[in-house]
C-alpha positions in Angstrom: 47.4 12.7 30.0 47.9 14.1 33.6 45.3 13.3 36.3 43.8 16.9 36.3 43.2 16.9 32.6 41.6 13.5 32.7 39.3 14.6 35.6 38.2 17.7 33.7 37.5 15.6 30.5 35.4 13.1 32.6 33.3 15.9 34.1 32.7 17.5 30.7 31.4 14.2 29.3 29.3 13.3 32.3 27.9 16.8 32.5 26.8 16.7 28.9 25.2 13.3 29.3 23.3 14.4 32.4 22.1 17.5 30.8 20.8 15.5 27.8 19.1 13.0 30.1 17.5 15.7 32.1 16.0 17.2 28.9 14.6 14.0 27.6 13.5 12.8 31.0 11.7 16.1 31.6 9.9 15.7 28.2 8.8 12.2 29.1 7.7 13.1 32.6 5.5 15.9 31.1 3.3 13.4 29.3 -0.2 13.0 30.8 -0.5 9.7 32.7 -3.9 8.9 31.4 -2.9 8.8 27.7 -3.9 5.4 26.2 -0.7 3.5 25.3 -0.1 3.4 21.5 0.3 -0.3 21.8 -3.4 -0.7 22.5 -5.2 -1.1 19.1 -8.7 -1.7 20.6 -10.2 -1.5 24.1 -13.7 -2.7 24.8 -15.8 0.0 26.6 -18.9 -1.5 28.2 -20.2 1.9 29.0 -20.8 2.7 25.4 -22.8 -0.5 24.8 -22.3 -3.6 22.7 -23.1 -2.2 19.3 -20.4 0.5 19.7 -17.7 -2.0 20.5 -18.4 -4.9 18.1 -18.8 -5.1 14.4 -21.8 -7.4 14.7 -24.1 -9.0 17.3 -25.3 -12.5 16.6 -28.4 -13.3 18.8 -29.9 -16.5 17.5 -31.4 -16.8 20.0 -30.1 -14.6 22.8 -29.4 -11.1 24.0 -26.1 -9.1 24.4 -26.3 -6.3 26.9 -24.3 -4.5 29.5 -24.7 -5.1 33.3 -22.7 -4.9 36.5 -20.5 -7.8 37.4 -22.7 -10.2 39.3 -19.8 -10.9 41.7 -19.3 -7.2 42.4 -15.6 -7.1 41.4 -15.1 -5.5 38.0 -18.1 -3.3 37.4 -19.8 -2.8 34.0 -19.3 -5.9 31.8 -20.7 -7.3 28.6 -23.4 -10.0 29.2 -24.3 -12.7 26.7 -27.5 -14.6 27.5 -28.8 -17.6 25.5 -31.8 -19.9 25.8 -33.3 -22.9 23.9 -35.0 -22.8 20.6 -36.1 -25.4 18.1 -33.9 -24.4 15.1 -30.8 -26.4 15.8 -27.5 -24.7 16.8 -27.8 -21.8 19.2 -25.6 -18.7 19.0 -25.2 -15.6 21.1 -21.9 -14.0 20.1 -20.3 -10.6 19.3 -18.3 -10.6 16.1 -15.4 -8.4 15.2 -14.0 -5.2 16.8 -15.4 -1.7 16.2 -13.3 1.3 17.1 -14.6 4.5 18.8 -14.8 6.3 15.4 -17.2 3.6 14.1 -14.7 1.9 11.8 -13.9 -1.8 12.1 -10.5 -3.0 13.1 -9.5 -5.7 10.7 -7.0 -8.5 11.3 -6.1 -9.1 7.7 -3.1 -9.0 5.3 -2.4 -5.4 6.4 -1.2 -6.9 9.7 0.9 -9.6 8.2 4.1 -10.1 10.3 2.8 -8.2 13.3 2.6 -9.7 16.8 -0.8 -9.1 18.5 -2.1 -9.9 22.0 -5.8 -10.3 22.8 -6.7 -10.3 26.5 -9.9 -10.4 28.5 -11.7 -11.6 31.7 -14.4 -14.2 31.4 -17.1 -15.5 33.8 -19.5 -18.3 32.8 -22.5 -18.3 35.1 -24.6 -20.4 34.6 -23.3 -22.6 31.8 -25.2 -26.0 31.6 -23.4 -28.7 29.5 -24.4 -31.9 27.9 -22.0 -34.9 27.6 -20.4 -35.2 24.1 -21.9 -31.9 23.0 -19.8 -28.8 22.3 -20.1 -25.2 23.5 -17.7 -22.6 22.0 -16.9 -19.7 24.4 -14.4 -17.8 22.3 -13.3 -17.9 18.7 -10.8 -16.2 16.5 -12.8 -17.0 13.4 -12.1 -17.0 9.7 -14.1 -14.7 7.6 -14.3 -15.0 3.8 -12.7 -18.4 3.4 -11.4 -19.3 0.0 -12.0 -22.6 -1.7 -10.4 -25.4 0.3 -10.1 -23.4 3.5 -12.1 -24.4 6.7 -15.2 -22.6 7.8 -13.8 -22.2 11.3 -10.4 -21.4 12.9 -7.7 -20.7 13.6 -8.7 -20.8 17.4 -11.6 -21.9 19.5 -12.0 -22.2 23.3 -14.7 -24.7 23.9 -15.9 -27.5 26.1 -17.1 -30.9 24.8 -19.4 -31.6 27.7 -16.5 -33.4 29.4 -15.8 -30.9 32.2 -12.8 -29.6 30.3 -12.1 -26.3 28.5 -10.1 -27.1 25.3 -8.0 -24.6 23.3 -8.2 -25.9 19.7 -6.1 -24.8 16.7 -7.5 -25.4 13.3 -5.0 -25.6 10.4 -5.7 -24.1 6.9 -6.7 -27.6 5.7 -9.3 -27.9 8.4 -7.5 -30.2 10.8 -8.5 -29.6 14.4 -5.9 -30.0 17.1 -6.3 -29.9 20.9 -3.3 -27.9 21.9 -4.2 -27.1 25.6 -6.8 -27.8 28.2 -7.8 -27.0 31.7 -10.8 -27.9 33.9 -13.9 -26.0 32.9 -14.6 -23.5 35.7 -17.9 -21.8 36.1 -18.9 -19.2 38.7 -15.4 -17.7 38.9 -13.7 -14.9 36.9 -10.7 -16.1 34.8 -8.3 -14.2 32.6 -6.9 -15.1 29.1 -4.3 -13.6 26.8 -3.6 -15.1 23.4 -0.4 -13.8 21.7 0.0 -14.6 18.0 2.1 -13.6 15.0 -0.2 -12.7 12.1 0.9 -14.9 9.2 -0.5 -17.1 6.5 2.6 -19.2 6.6 4.6 -21.5 8.9 6.3 -18.6 10.6 3.0 -17.8 12.4 2.8 -18.8 16.1 0.5 -18.8 19.1 1.1 -18.2 22.9 -1.3 -18.4 25.8 -1.6 -17.0 29.3 -4.3 -18.2 31.7 -4.9 -16.4 35.0 -1.6 -14.6 34.5 0.6 -17.7 33.9 2.1 -18.6 30.6 0.9 -22.0 29.5 2.6 -25.0 28.0 1.0 -26.5 25.0 0.5 -30.2 24.2 3.7 -30.2 22.2 5.7 -29.4 25.4 6.5 -25.9 24.4 5.1 -22.4 25.3 4.8 -21.6 21.6 2.7 -23.4 19.0 3.8 -22.8 15.4 1.5 -22.5 12.5 -0.5 -20.1 10.3 -2.8 -17.7 12.2 -4.4 -15.8 9.3 -6.9 -17.4 6.9 -9.6 -16.3 4.5 -10.1 -12.6 4.0 -9.5 -11.9 7.7 -10.0 -13.3 11.2 -12.5 -11.9 13.8 -12.6 -12.1 17.5 -15.9 -13.7 18.8 -17.0 -13.9 22.4 -20.2 -15.4 23.8 -21.9 -18.8 23.6 -22.2 -20.9 20.5 -23.5 -24.4 21.1 -24.8 -27.5 19.4 -28.6 -27.9 19.5 -28.9 -30.8 22.0 -27.3 -28.6 24.7 -30.3 -27.1 26.6 -30.9 -24.6 29.4 -30.3 -20.9 29.9 -26.7 -19.8 29.9 -24.8 -16.6 30.5 -21.3 -15.6 29.6 -19.7 -12.4 31.0 -16.9 -10.4 29.3 -14.8 -7.8 31.0 -11.9 -5.6 29.9 -11.3 -7.1 26.4 -8.3 -5.5 24.6 -6.2 -6.0 21.5 -2.7 -4.6 21.4 0.9 -5.1 20.5 2.3 -5.7 24.0 1.3 -8.3 26.6 1.5 -5.7 29.5 -1.1 -3.4 28.0 -3.8 -6.1 27.4 -3.3 -8.5 30.3 -6.0 -7.9 32.9 -4.5 -6.9 36.2 -4.5 -9.5 39.0 -7.5 -8.9 41.3 
């Protein structure tokens, strides 16, 4: 092939490619910038109130409301307040995720094999603790356990009154394992993202980001393998759930909670 013919063929191919790219690029650019990414399955909206965002509100005793961030950084946030009572364990938690149309988003067998990311900001202020007594601050909690399954799990973020925040994984047989920890910080906003593959089998896995950084688990890896789906379904729970001997008023703040299929769309932006 002579050089002139080769040049004409090259220009024809490139011209067609550029024309195609211009068409597809133009279509993409025409999309509104404020469209919610399809990767976001649920986004908490404090402006619509707690009952519109969560399947249930457990206030035994306590109160779940909406208020402005006490530190003036992130605006309207969910506030969980708890106080003492004489009936044993004390719980002030939201349970499950309610979509804008009023239906409940369920993490169950319909999501088997999917990778999900759950991200949020948390502020604990105040949060009195008692040595050797536990306070759960987040749970991905089993609902409808079958015979032989645990009543909790697969995840809980809690302190044991030891100045430490523990991330615990509960296996289907009820074994509780400490897989990550960090000093318990109160009076400061922190961010969390839990990534997990929904599975009842050993091909399930868990990943964790804290304050924007991917974390290494106790096994020395950045991924912890094991089932993540138990019972009929699992439900996200935020708030304060504590053993009876822990006393004093406590408040947990929740901002920008999201569930999605990509890390980028649920991870709270750096402040």
